N, C-alpha and C positions, 0 to 999 in steps of 0.2 A: 448563386451566380448573380453578381451585381454589376450593373452598368449605370453610371451616374455622371451627368454633366452638371452644369449650373444653368440657372435661368438665362443668364446672359451669354453663355457659351455651351449650348447643348451638344451632346455627342451626336454625330451625324453618320448616316450610311453604314449601319451595323448589320452584319449578317451572321447569325449563329446557325450552324447546320450540323445535324446528327449528334446532338448533345443529349446525354442521359444523366441528369443530376438528381441525386438523392440527398435529403437532409435527415440527419439523425443526431442523437445526443450521446456523447460518451465521455465528456469532461466534467469537472466540478466548477468550471468558470461560469459565471452567471450568463444566461442567455438573454434574448430580447434586446440585443444591441447591434448597431451598425458600427463597424470599426473603420474610421477614416484615416487612421495613422499610417504612414507619416503624412502630415498635412500642413497647410499654412497656419501661422499662429492664430489667425482670426476664425479658423474653422475648428469646431470641437472635435477631439479625437474619438471619443465614444459617445454615441447618441442612442437614446432609448428608441427602439423600433422593433416591432414584431418581425418574425422571420418567415418570409416567403421563399419558395425554391428559386424563382427568378424575380429579381427586382430591377426594374428599368425606370429611371427617373431623369427628367430633363434631357430628352433625346428626340431625334427626328429621323424618319425613314429607317425603321428597325424591322428586320425580317428574322423570324424564327422558323426554320424549315426542319421538319422531322425531329423536333426536340421533345424530350419527355421530362416530366417532373414527378418525383415520387418521395415518399416518406419512409424512414426506417421504423423499426419496432418500438423505439423509445421516444415517442412523440411528447413534446412539451407544450404547456399552455400557450407559449409565445409563437408556436408554429401556426401559419395562416394559409396563404394562397399558393396555388401552383405558380401563378404569375401575378405580380403587382406592377402596374404601369401607371406612373404619375407624370403628368405633363409630357406626354409622348405623342407626337404628331406623326402619322403615317406608320402605325404599328400593323404589321402584316404577319399573321400566324398561318403557316401552311403545315397541316397534319401535326399540330401541337397536341400532346397528350398529357393529362395530369388532372388531379383532383385536389381540393383543399385538404389540409390536414384534418379538419373537422367539417365535413360537408354539410352538416346540419346548422353550422354556425357561420360559415364563410362560403362565398362562391369560389369556384376554381380560379376564375380570373377577375381581378379588380382593375378597372380602367378609370 
């Protein structure tokens, strides 16, 4: 689950409620990428980035209510956080559940 604005135009007033998202691997396509396609010509289509369950970047006033993050049985080295929030003002987690793909390596939530 990915929500992303830009630094100049953040996504605002987002509410996610009662979501249960699981990340697993079942294809032969390379992982560890964010896919921005289709996009403007100045924005790269595929970007190297590890895979959290929820990724929120460049946002303001975001609420996750009764949301869950989980991992399937085929975990990959690029799998990371239950929630990764970057440049997010006003993040409010209400009964959020989830662990990192590798709890000894990553925290569940990266802010």
